[in-house]
N, CA, C and O atoms as a Tinker XYZ file with bonds, in Angstrom:
   236  protein
     1  N      0.915000   -1.022000    0.025000    73     2
     2  CA    -0.060000    0.160000   -0.042000    64     1     3
     3  C      1.008000    1.275000   -0.004000    63     2     4     5
     4  O      2.174000    1.188000    0.382000    81     3
     5  N      0.312000    2.392000   -0.517000    73     3     6
     6  CA     1.044000    3.337000   -0.733000    64     5     7
     7  C      1.064000    4.455000    0.547000    63     6     8     9
     8  O      0.172000    4.316000    1.384000    81     7
     9  N      1.960000    5.467000    0.722000    73     7    10
    10  CA     1.743000    6.194000    1.624000    64     9    11
    11  C      1.319000    7.522000    1.247000    63    10    12    13
    12  O      1.011000    8.471000    1.969000    81    11
    13  N      1.365000    7.402000   -0.271000    73    11    14
    14  CA     0.962000    8.986000   -1.096000    64    13    15
    15  C     -0.411000    9.058000   -1.320000    63    14    16    17
    16  O     -1.054000    8.010000   -1.261000    81    15
    17  N     -0.939000   10.041000   -1.550000    73    15    18
    18  CA    -2.528000   10.453000   -2.209000    64    17    19
    19  C     -2.494000    9.847000   -3.659000    63    18    20    21
    20  O     -1.780000   10.454000   -4.458000    81    19
    21  N     -3.048000    8.930000   -4.031000    73    19    22
    22  CA    -3.480000    8.942000   -5.655000    64    21    23
    23  C     -4.633000    9.213000   -6.187000    63    22    24    25
    24  O     -5.725000    9.234000   -5.620000    81    23
    25  N     -4.350000    9.455000   -7.465000    73    23    26
    26  CA    -5.555000   10.062000   -7.788000    64    25    27
    27  C     -6.247000    9.088000   -9.171000    63    26    28    29
    28  O     -5.525000    8.972000  -10.162000    81    27
    29  N     -7.524000    8.474000   -9.182000    73    27    30
    30  CA    -7.870000    7.736000  -10.025000    64    29    31
    31  C     -8.183000    8.422000  -11.492000    63    30    32    33
    32  O     -9.117000    9.224000  -11.519000    81    31
    33  N     -7.529000    8.184000  -12.606000    73    31    34
    34  CA    -8.016000    8.720000  -14.006000    64    33    35
    35  C     -9.330000    8.434000  -14.463000    63    34    36    37
    36  O     -9.921000    9.254000  -15.165000    81    35
    37  N     -9.755000    7.541000  -14.193000    73    35    38
    38  CA   -10.981000    7.031000  -14.567000    64    37    39
    39  C    -12.277000    7.974000  -13.942000    63    38    40    41
    40  O    -13.141000    8.527000  -14.623000    81    39
    41  N    -12.195000    7.985000  -12.943000    73    39    42
    42  CA   -13.198000    8.870000  -12.023000    64    41    43
    43  C    -13.241000   10.053000  -11.553000    63    42    44    45
    44  O    -14.180000   10.849000  -11.573000    81    43
    45  N    -11.694000   10.218000  -10.916000    73    43    46
    46  CA   -11.231000   11.489000  -10.717000    64    45    47
    47  C    -11.113000   11.368000   -9.344000    63    46    48    49
    48  O    -10.784000   12.444000   -8.846000    81    47
    49  N    -11.258000   10.444000   -8.508000    73    47    50
    50  CA   -11.134000   10.102000   -6.870000    64    49    51
    51  C    -10.018000    9.929000   -6.480000    63    50    52    53
    52  O     -9.229000    9.125000   -6.977000    81    51
    53  N     -9.737000   10.864000   -5.272000    73    51    54
    54  CA    -8.223000   10.664000   -4.769000    64    53    55
    55  C     -8.494000    9.737000   -3.579000    63    54    56    57
    56  O     -9.343000   10.022000   -2.735000    81    55
    57  N     -7.701000    8.542000   -3.527000    73    55    58
    58  CA    -7.292000    7.511000   -2.468000    64    57    59
    59  C     -5.999000    7.103000   -2.154000    63    58    60    61
    60  O     -4.960000    7.291000   -2.788000    81    59
    61  N     -6.171000    6.563000   -1.175000    73    59    62
    62  CA    -4.375000    5.795000   -0.533000    64    61    63
    63  C     -4.465000    4.668000   -0.889000    63    62    64    65
    64  O     -3.444000    4.032000   -0.626000    81    63
    65  N     -5.430000    3.958000   -1.506000    73    63    66
    66  CA    -5.344000    2.373000   -2.078000    64    65    67
    67  C     -4.557000    2.305000   -2.839000    63    66    68    69
    68  O     -3.821000    3.203000   -3.245000    81    67
    69  N     -4.621000    0.747000   -3.273000    73    67    70
    70  CA    -4.155000    0.515000   -4.369000    64    69    71
    71  C     -5.003000    0.177000   -5.924000    63    70    72    73
    72  O     -4.631000   -0.109000   -7.063000    81    71
    73  N     -6.321000    0.391000   -5.248000    73    71    74
    74  CA    -7.276000    0.060000   -6.315000    64    73    75
    75  C     -8.222000    1.191000   -6.213000    63    74    76    77
    76  O     -8.333000    1.548000   -5.040000    81    75
    77  N     -8.871000    1.809000   -6.954000    73    75    78
    78  CA   -10.262000    2.878000   -6.600000    64    77    79
    79  C    -11.341000    2.048000   -6.073000    63    78    80    81
    80  O    -11.727000    0.979000   -6.546000    81    79
    81  N    -11.802000    2.679000   -5.003000    73    79    82
    82  CA   -12.927000    2.086000   -4.210000    64    81    83
    83  C    -14.213000    1.987000   -5.220000    63    82    84    85
    84  O    -15.061000    1.099000   -5.140000    81    83
    85  N    -14.216000    3.163000   -6.291000    73    83    86
    86  CA   -15.553000    3.346000   -6.790000    64    85    87
    87  C    -15.611000    2.516000   -8.216000    63    86    88    89
    88  O    -16.653000    1.973000   -8.584000    81    87
    89  N    -14.298000    2.469000   -9.039000    73    87    90
    90  CA   -14.322000    1.848000  -10.273000    64    89    91
    91  C    -13.223000    0.891000  -10.539000    63    90    92    93
    92  O    -12.999000    0.414000  -11.651000    81    91
    93  N    -12.516000    0.621000   -9.413000    73    91    94
    94  CA   -11.519000   -0.486000   -9.154000    64    93    95
    95  C    -10.528000   -0.542000  -10.556000    63    94    96    97
    96  O    -10.265000   -1.600000  -11.129000    81    95
    97  N    -10.174000    0.416000  -10.868000    73    95    98
    98  CA    -9.282000    0.919000  -11.713000    64    97    99
    99  C     -7.726000    1.142000  -10.988000    63    98   100   101
   100  O     -7.873000    1.119000   -9.766000    81    99
   101  N     -6.944000    1.255000  -11.198000    73    99   102
   102  CA    -5.684000    1.763000  -10.867000    64   101   103
   103  C     -5.110000    3.188000  -10.635000    63   102   104   105
   104  O     -4.668000    3.814000  -11.598000    81   103
   105  N     -5.105000    3.641000   -9.568000    73   103   106
   106  CA    -5.061000    5.242000   -9.508000    64   105   107
   107  C     -3.389000    5.573000   -9.514000    63   106   108   109
   108  O     -2.642000    4.686000   -9.101000    81   107
   109  N     -2.863000    6.750000   -9.945000    73   107   110
   110  CA    -1.783000    6.986000  -10.376000    64   109   111
   111  C     -1.378000    8.249000   -9.057000    63   110   112   113
   112  O     -2.236000    8.587000   -8.241000    81   111
   113  N     -0.209000    8.726000   -9.047000    73   111   114
   114  CA     0.290000    9.580000   -8.389000    64   113   115
   115  C     -0.088000   11.065000   -9.323000    63   114   116   117
   116  O      0.187000   11.001000  -10.521000    81   115
   117  N     -0.689000   12.346000   -8.815000    73   115   118
   118  CA    -0.971000   13.376000   -9.500000    64   117   119
   119  C      0.461000   14.299000   -9.244000    63   118   120   121
   120  O      0.729000   15.017000   -8.280000    81   119
   121  N      1.219000   14.029000  -10.381000    73   119   122
   122  CA     2.579000   15.001000   -9.881000    64   121   123
   123  C      2.600000   15.966000  -11.282000    63   122   124   125
   124  O      2.514000   15.654000  -12.469000    81   123
   125  N      2.739000   17.161000  -10.667000    73   123   126
   126  CA     2.658000   18.298000  -11.554000    64   125   127
   127  C      3.986000   18.309000  -12.319000    63   126   128   129
   128  O      5.031000   17.782000  -11.939000    81   127
   129  N      3.769000   19.043000  -13.544000    73   127   130
   130  CA     5.183000   19.048000  -14.670000    64   129   131
   131  C      6.361000   19.908000  -13.823000    63   130   132   133
   132  O      6.275000   20.891000  -13.087000    81   131
   133  N      7.480000   19.098000  -14.257000    73   131   134
   134  CA     8.669000   19.782000  -13.721000    64   133   135
   135  C      8.540000   21.116000  -14.483000    63   134   136   137
   136  O      7.933000   21.259000  -15.544000    81   135
   137  N      9.404000   22.381000  -13.578000    73   135   138
   138  CA     9.729000   23.492000  -13.982000    64   137   139
   139  C     10.737000   23.593000  -14.751000    63   138   140   141
   140  O     11.762000   22.955000  -14.509000    81   139
   141  N     10.617000   24.518000  -15.954000    73   139   142
   142  CA    12.022000   24.626000  -16.689000    64   141   143
   143  C     12.116000   25.966000  -17.150000    63   142   144   145
   144  O     11.184000   26.448000  -17.793000    81   143
   145  N     13.234000   26.683000  -16.868000    73   143   146
   146  CA    13.448000   27.897000  -16.917000    64   145   147
   147  C     13.202000   28.356000  -18.759000    63   146   148   149
   148  O     12.748000   29.402000  -19.226000    81   147
   149  N     13.712000   27.097000  -19.479000    73   147   150
   150  CA    13.491000   27.396000  -20.927000    64   149   151
   151  C     12.289000   26.653000  -21.298000    63   150   152   153
   152  O     12.472000   25.602000  -21.913000    81   151
   153  N     11.012000   27.035000  -21.017000    73   151   154
   154  CA     9.606000   26.535000  -21.343000    64   153   155
   155  C      9.652000   26.845000  -22.285000    63   154   156   157
   156  O     10.002000   27.991000  -22.570000    81   155
   157  N      9.203000   25.652000  -23.461000    73   155   158
   158  CA     8.937000   25.843000  -24.714000    64   157   159
   159  C      7.371000   26.216000  -24.826000    63   158   160   161
   160  O      6.960000   26.788000  -25.836000    81   159
   161  N      6.607000   25.917000  -23.886000    73   159   162
   162  CA     5.022000   26.359000  -24.166000    64   161   163
   163  C      4.844000   27.249000  -22.966000    63   162   164   165
   164  O      3.744000   27.091000  -22.435000    81   163
   165  N      5.476000   27.975000  -22.500000    73   163   166
   166  CA     5.102000   28.989000  -21.585000    64   165   167
   167  C      4.616000   30.354000  -22.431000    63   166   168   169
   168  O      4.050000   31.150000  -21.682000    81   167
   169  N      4.717000   30.838000  -23.934000    73   167   170
   170  CA     4.027000   31.856000  -24.484000    64   169   171
   171  C      2.607000   31.483000  -24.632000    63   170   172   173
   172  O      1.720000   32.318000  -24.452000    81   171
   173  N      2.346000   30.186000  -24.973000    73   171   174
   174  CA     1.121000   29.709000  -25.104000    64   173   175
   175  C      0.277000   29.690000  -24.332000    63   174   176   177
   176  O     -0.891000   30.052000  -24.470000    81   175
   177  N      1.013000   29.083000  -23.072000    73   175   178
   178  CA     0.112000   29.093000  -21.877000    64   177   179
   179  C     -0.423000   30.306000  -21.038000    63   178   180   181
   180  O     -1.413000   30.337000  -20.307000    81   179
   181  N      0.746000   31.590000  -21.410000    73   179   182
   182  CA     0.361000   32.640000  -20.964000    64   181   183
   183  C     -0.913000   33.391000  -21.655000    63   182   184   185
   184  O     -1.854000   34.024000  -21.177000    81   183
   185  N     -0.498000   33.009000  -23.125000    73   183   186
   186  CA    -1.604000   33.661000  -24.089000    64   185   187
   187  C     -3.017000   33.019000  -23.641000    63   186   188   189
   188  O     -3.941000   33.824000  -23.531000    81   187
   189  N     -3.212000   32.049000  -23.446000    73   187   190
   190  CA    -4.436000   31.476000  -23.396000    64   189   191
   191  C     -5.133000   31.491000  -22.170000    63   190   192   193
   192  O     -6.312000   31.143000  -22.110000    81   191
   193  N     -4.249000   32.013000  -20.815000    73   191   194
   194  CA    -4.663000   32.484000  -19.707000    64   193   195
   195  C     -5.331000   33.743000  -19.924000    63   194   196   197
   196  O     -6.544000   33.946000  -19.858000    81   195
   197  N     -4.285000   34.684000  -20.227000    73   195   198
   198  CA    -4.830000   36.048000  -20.542000    64   197   199
   199  C     -6.212000   36.141000  -21.368000    63   198   200   201
   200  O     -7.015000   37.028000  -21.083000    81   199
   201  N     -6.519000   35.073000  -22.550000    73   199   202
   202  CA    -7.722000   35.166000  -23.361000    64   201   203
   203  C     -8.844000   34.713000  -22.297000    63   202   204   205
   204  O     -9.826000   35.431000  -22.112000    81   203
   205  N     -8.694000   33.661000  -21.694000    73   203   206
   206  CA    -9.493000   33.262000  -20.662000    64   205   207
   207  C    -10.208000   34.544000  -19.602000    63   206   208   209
   208  O    -11.379000   34.845000  -19.371000    81   207
   209  N     -8.982000   35.061000  -19.149000    73   207   210
   210  CA    -9.355000   36.435000  -18.110000    64   209   211
   211  C    -10.229000   37.569000  -18.684000    63   210   212   213
   212  O    -10.977000   38.265000  -17.999000    81   211
   213  N    -10.038000   37.688000  -20.129000    73   211   214
   214  CA   -10.623000   38.670000  -21.001000    64   213   215
   215  C    -11.775000   38.360000  -21.167000    63   214   216   217
   216  O    -12.651000   39.223000  -21.110000    81   215
   217  N    -12.078000   36.990000  -21.426000    73   215   218
   218  CA   -13.602000   36.614000  -21.579000    64   217   219
   219  C    -14.520000   36.318000  -20.688000    63   218   220   221
   220  O    -15.703000   36.068000  -20.920000    81   219
   221  N    -13.705000   36.355000  -19.129000    73   219   222
   222  CA   -14.621000   36.448000  -17.637000    64   221   223
   223  C    -14.617000   37.896000  -17.495000    63   222   224   225
   224  O    -15.390000   38.291000  -16.623000    81   223
   225  N    -13.902000   38.880000  -18.164000    73   223   226
   226  CA   -13.887000   40.175000  -18.152000    64   225   227
   227  C    -13.364000   40.621000  -16.973000    63   226   228   229
   228  O    -14.051000   41.390000  -16.302000    81   227
   229  N    -11.927000   40.184000  -16.459000    73   227   230
   230  CA   -11.645000   40.201000  -15.544000    64   229   231
   231  C    -10.207000   41.331000  -15.882000    63   230   232   233
   232  O     -9.570000   41.966000  -15.042000    81   231
   233  N     -9.992000   41.296000  -17.423000    73   231   234
   234  CA    -9.132000   42.393000  -18.058000    64   233   235
   235  C     -9.621000   43.034000  -18.790000    63   234   236
   236  O     -8.990000   43.936000  -19.340000    81   235
C-alpha cells in the first residue's frame, strides 16, 4: 500500500489504496510537470490564460 495520495484517472477520485474504491481501476500519483526556465510552451500558456481572463471580464 502506498503512503501517498493517488488519483484515479477514470473517475477522478483521490485515494490511498492500490485500487480505486469506486471503479476498481489503478490510481496514479498526481505529479505536476517539472519547472524549466527554458519553457517551450510558456508563451502559449500565458496567451491562453490572458484570453480566458478577457472572456471572464477580468481584464
